[in-house]
C-alpha positions in Angstrom: 42.8 -51.2 -169.6 43.0 -53.4 -166.6 46.1 -55.4 -165.0 44.3 -58.7 -165.3 43.0 -58.3 -168.6 46.4 -57.2 -170.1 48.3 -60.1 -168.7 45.7 -62.6 -169.8 46.5 -61.5 -173.3 50.2 -61.8 -172.5 49.6 -65.2 -171.3 47.9 -66.3 -174.4 50.6 -64.9 -176.6 53.3 -66.5 -174.6 52.0 -69.7 -176.1 52.3 -68.2 -179.6 56.1 -67.3 -178.9 56.8 -70.7 -177.9 55.8 -72.3 -181.4 58.7 -73.2 -183.5 59.4 -70.7 -186.6 59.4 -72.2 -190.2 62.2 -74.1 -191.1 62.3 -72.5 -194.3 64.2 -69.2 -194.3 62.5 -66.5 -195.9 64.0 -64.9 -199.1 65.8 -61.7 -198.8 64.1 -58.8 -200.0 66.2 -55.8 -201.9 66.9 -53.1 -199.2 65.2 -49.9 -199.7 67.7 -47.0 -200.8 66.4 -45.2 -197.2 68.2 -48.0 -195.2 71.7 -47.3 -193.6 74.4 -49.1 -195.4 76.4 -50.8 -192.9 80.2 -50.1 -193.1 82.0 -53.2 -194.9 84.0 -55.3 -192.6 85.8 -58.5 -194.2 84.0 -61.5 -193.3 85.8 -64.0 -191.4 86.4 -67.5 -192.6 85.2 -70.6 -191.2 88.6 -71.3 -189.6 88.4 -67.9 -187.8 87.8 -70.0 -184.5 91.5 -70.9 -184.6 92.5 -67.2 -185.2 89.8 -65.2 -183.4 89.2 -61.5 -184.0 89.9 -59.0 -181.3 87.6 -59.6 -178.4 84.7 -57.6 -177.9 85.9 -55.9 -174.8 89.2 -54.8 -176.7 86.9 -53.4 -179.7 84.8 -51.3 -177.5 88.0 -50.0 -175.3 89.2 -48.6 -178.4 86.3 -47.4 -180.4 86.2 -43.7 -181.1 84.2 -41.2 -178.9 82.4 -40.6 -182.2 81.0 -44.1 -182.4 78.8 -43.4 -179.5 75.9 -41.4 -179.1 74.3 -39.6 -175.9 70.9 -40.8 -174.9 68.5 -37.9 -174.8 67.6 -37.2 -171.3 64.1 -36.4 -172.4 63.7 -40.0 -173.7 65.5 -41.7 -170.5 63.1 -42.9 -167.6 64.8 -43.4 -164.3 62.9 -45.9 -162.1 64.0 -45.9 -158.6 63.4 -49.4 -156.7 64.6 -50.3 -153.2 67.8 -51.8 -154.4 68.7 -49.6 -157.2 67.8 -47.7 -160.3 66.6 -49.0 -163.8 67.2 -47.0 -166.7 64.8 -47.2 -169.8 65.3 -45.5 -173.1 62.1 -44.5 -174.8 61.7 -45.2 -178.6 59.4 -42.1 -179.9 60.2 -43.1 -183.5 58.1 -46.5 -183.0 55.6 -45.3 -180.2 55.3 -41.5 -180.4 52.0 -41.3 -178.8 52.9 -43.9 -176.1 56.1 -42.1 -175.4 54.4 -38.7 -174.9 52.0 -40.5 -172.5 54.6 -41.9 -170.4 56.6 -38.5 -170.3 53.3 -37.0 -169.0 52.7 -39.6 -166.4 56.1 -39.5 -165.3 55.9 -35.9 -164.8 52.8 -35.9 -162.9 54.4 -38.7 -160.4 51.8 -41.3 -161.8 54.3 -44.1 -161.3 55.5 -43.0 -157.8 54.1 -45.7 -155.4 52.9 -48.2 -157.5 54.3 -51.6 -157.4 55.8 -54.5 -159.4 53.0 -56.8 -159.4 54.2 -59.6 -161.8 57.3 -61.7 -162.1 56.9 -64.5 -164.4 59.9 -67.1 -164.6 61.6 -66.7 -168.3 59.1 -64.2 -169.5 58.5 -60.6 -168.0 58.3 -58.4 -164.9 55.6 -56.1 -164.9 54.5 -52.9 -163.0 51.6 -51.0 -162.8 48.6 -49.8 -160.5 47.6 -52.9 -158.5 44.2 -51.3 -157.7 43.1 -50.6 -161.3 39.8 -51.7 -162.4 39.5 -55.4 -163.3 36.9 -55.6 -166.1 37.2 -59.1 -166.9 36.4 -60.0 -163.2 33.8 -57.0 -163.0 35.6 -55.5 -160.1 35.8 -52.0 -159.6 38.8 -50.7 -158.2 40.2 -47.4 -156.8 42.7 -46.7 -159.8 45.2 -43.9 -159.2 44.1 -40.8 -161.4 46.0 -39.9 -164.4 47.8 -36.7 -163.9 47.0 -33.4 -166.3 48.4 -34.1 -169.7 48.1 -37.9 -169.6 45.5 -39.5 -172.0 43.4 -42.5 -170.8 43.1 -43.4 -174.8 45.7 -44.1 -177.3 46.0 -45.8 -180.6 47.8 -49.0 -181.0 51.4 -48.5 -182.0 52.4 -52.0 -183.2 54.6 -50.8 -186.5 55.4 -47.9 -188.4 56.0 -47.5 -192.1 59.1 -48.8 -193.1 60.1 -46.2 -195.6 62.8 -43.7 -194.1 63.6 -45.8 -191.1 67.5 -45.9 -190.7 67.8 -49.6 -190.1 71.3 -51.2 -190.2 70.4 -54.5 -191.5 71.8 -57.7 -190.1 72.6 -60.4 -192.8 71.8 -63.3 -190.4 68.7 -65.3 -191.3 65.7 -64.5 -188.7 62.6 -66.9 -188.6 60.5 -64.2 -187.4 60.6 -61.5 -190.0 62.1 -61.2 -193.4 64.3 -58.4 -192.2 66.1 -57.5 -188.9 68.6 -55.1 -187.6 68.8 -52.0 -185.5 67.2 -48.8 -185.3 68.5 -46.1 -183.0 70.2 -48.7 -181.0 66.9 -50.8 -180.6 66.5 -54.3 -182.0 64.0 -54.1 -185.0 62.5 -56.1 -187.6 60.6 -55.3 -191.0 58.7 -56.8 -193.6 59.4 -54.9 -197.2 56.3 -56.5 -198.8 54.1 -54.9 -196.2 56.1 -51.9 -195.9 56.0 -51.9 -192.2 58.9 -52.1 -189.2 58.5 -52.5 -185.8 60.4 -53.2 -182.5 61.2 -56.4 -181.4 60.7 -58.5 -178.1 64.2 -59.0 -177.1 65.7 -59.3 -173.5 65.2 -56.0 -171.8 62.7 -54.7 -174.2 60.1 -52.6 -172.6 56.4 -52.7 -173.7 52.9 -51.3 -172.9 50.5 -54.0 -171.2 46.9 -54.1 -173.2 43.8 -55.7 -172.8 41.5 -57.7 -175.5 41.2 -54.2 -177.5 44.2 -53.3 -179.5 43.9 -50.0 -178.3 43.5 -50.3 -174.9 47.4 -49.5 -173.5 48.3 -46.3 -172.2 51.6 -46.7 -171.0 50.4 -46.9 -167.4 51.4 -50.5 -167.4 54.9 -51.7 -168.5 56.6 -54.6 -168.5 60.5 -55.8 -169.2 61.3 -59.1 -170.8 63.6 -60.9 -168.5 63.8 -64.2 -170.1 63.8 -65.9 -173.6 62.8 -63.5 -176.6 59.1 -63.9 -176.8 59.2 -62.8 -180.4 55.4 -64.0 -180.7 54.4 -61.0 -179.3 55.9 -58.8 -182.0 53.2 -56.8 -183.6 50.8 -57.8 -180.9 51.9 -55.1 -178.3 53.0 -51.7 -178.7 57.0 -51.7 -177.6 57.8 -48.4 -176.0 61.9 -49.0 -175.4 64.2 -51.1 -173.7 66.3 -51.1 -170.4 69.8 -49.8 -170.9 70.9 -50.3 -167.4 69.8 -52.1 -164.2 68.1 -55.3 -165.6 69.6 -56.9 -162.6 66.8 -55.2 -160.5 64.0 -56.6 -162.4 65.4 -60.2 -163.4 66.2 -61.2 -159.8 62.9 -60.4 -158.1 61.2 -63.4 -156.6 59.1 -65.0 -159.0 55.1 -64.8 -158.6 52.5 -67.4 -158.1 51.2 -69.9 -160.7 48.5 -67.3 -162.0 51.0 -65.9 -164.8 53.6 -64.9 -162.1 51.3 -62.4 -160.3 52.3 -62.1 -156.6 49.4 -64.0 -154.7 49.8 -61.3 -151.7 49.7 -57.6 -151.9 52.9 -57.8 -149.4 54.8 -59.5 -152.0 54.8 -56.8 -154.4 57.7 -54.7 -154.8 56.8 -50.7 -154.4 58.4 -48.3 -157.0 59.8 -45.2 -155.0 59.8 -43.0 -158.0 59.9 -42.9 -161.9 61.3 -39.7 -163.5 62.4 -38.5 -166.7 66.1 -37.6 -166.6 65.5 -34.4 -168.1 63.2 -33.4 -165.2 66.1 -34.2 -162.8 68.6 -31.5 -161.3 71.8 -31.6 -163.7 73.8 -33.1 -161.2 71.6 -36.0 -160.7 71.1 -37.0 -164.4 72.5 -40.1 -165.4 74.9 -39.5 -168.6 74.5 -42.8 -170.6 76.0 -43.5 -174.0 74.7 -45.9 -176.8 76.9 -47.4 -179.5 76.1 -46.2 -182.8 75.4 -49.1 -185.3 76.2 -47.2 -188.5 80.1 -47.6 -187.5 82.9 -50.1 -188.6 83.1 -50.6 -184.6 79.7 -52.1 -184.6 80.3 -54.4 -187.6 83.6 -55.5 -186.2 81.7 -56.3 -182.7 79.2 -58.3 -184.8 81.9 -60.2 -186.2 83.7 -61.0 -182.8 80.3 -62.4 -181.8 79.9 -64.6 -184.9 83.4 -66.0 -184.8 84.6 -67.0 -181.7 87.9 -68.5 -180.6 90.0 -69.4 -177.5 87.7 -71.4 -175.1 85.3 -72.0 -177.9 85.6 -75.5 -179.6 83.1 -74.5 -182.2 82.4 -71.1 -183.6 78.9 -70.6 -185.1 79.5 -68.1 -187.5 76.3 -66.6 -186.7 74.3 -64.2 -184.3 70.7 -63.4 -184.1 68.9 -60.2 -183.5 68.4 -60.5 -179.8 72.0 -61.8 -179.2 73.2 -58.5 -181.1 72.6 -56.4 -178.3 73.8 -52.7 -178.6 76.3 -51.9 -176.0 75.7 -49.1 -173.5 78.0 -47.2 -171.2 78.4 -44.2 -168.9 79.8 -41.4 -170.8 83.4 -41.1 -169.9 84.3 -38.0 -168.0 85.9 -35.1 -169.9 89.9 -35.7 -170.2 91.8 -33.4 -167.7 93.4 -30.6 -169.2 97.2 -30.9 -169.8 99.6 -29.3 -167.1 100.2 -25.7 -168.2 103.7 -25.0 -169.6 106.6 -24.2 -166.8 106.8 -20.5 -166.2 109.8 -18.5 -165.8 110.1 -19.6 -162.0 110.6 -23.0 -163.3 113.3 -22.1 -165.9 115.2 -20.2 -163.1 115.9 -23.4 -161.6 117.4 -25.2 -164.5 121.1 -25.4 -165.0 122.6 -22.8 -167.3 124.8 -23.6 -170.4 128.5 -22.2 -169.9 127.7 -19.3 -172.5 125.0 -18.0 -170.3 126.6 -18.8 -166.8 127.5 -15.7 -164.7 
């Protein structure tokens, strides 16, 4: 796969993403028994804007510890850039071959020293090997070799069978898919008629760039969505995960040139210092992140807070969409300090004695 070939395809698909969805809402299909039943939370009335539910901040501040899950360090990429770190959670349920390859690339130090080569406004930030072959232009580059264990050919992983996927379904209507919701904290969509489920392109989603061939992505070239949700890319590119933390270091970069956001000069590229799996880092250097579970009443209450706004809001939409319903992430709280030990005999000796025991 080549950098320019994969991005030519992305540019073409951007036009598709800009097309309006059909005005007719798709009929809701029956929910398979394998999907998670979301905890019931009373729907808010239309007048909820006048009497708002608890704020999102309050809901999250009081969420039980059991409502959060730890991020598996073997699924967490830590990308070190000059101004900070970007944390990416991988999605092995949806892209097992790509995730395995990305792990092998990271363990072998493949991404270290590569660069962010493209930042297209309201679209994506993309990184990879700027010296890779350019098949479209017929230019032979000096591509960095893959480390041992990494594969140069992978199958496309645009979707997976819907059966058995633990999706927490959103009732809100979506123009891109008959069914939407969250799976393992990732924004996902599904079509019961085809029996397929896939990860959606929302802000922060990370995908594997490819060329014209559907099986030309390897995970060596990755991109993160930094603008509007280009849902037209769904089912066209393998989505491998999402950014949990550090989006500001990807979205605030200088925009590239007119050619799809590519940097015009090599010196404009931002070098990548290191990309490592959290599991490969020393214990004291591993980030400890948690993602809110979506099979909880906390998640349903949070969604209601997003649908029914009060306070400053004059109009409450009573609606949210898949990409606006992003699942919260937090640093794992430090263990509570142990309670002070009970006072020993020395302390009791200083207490005043009752008349009956006074000597």
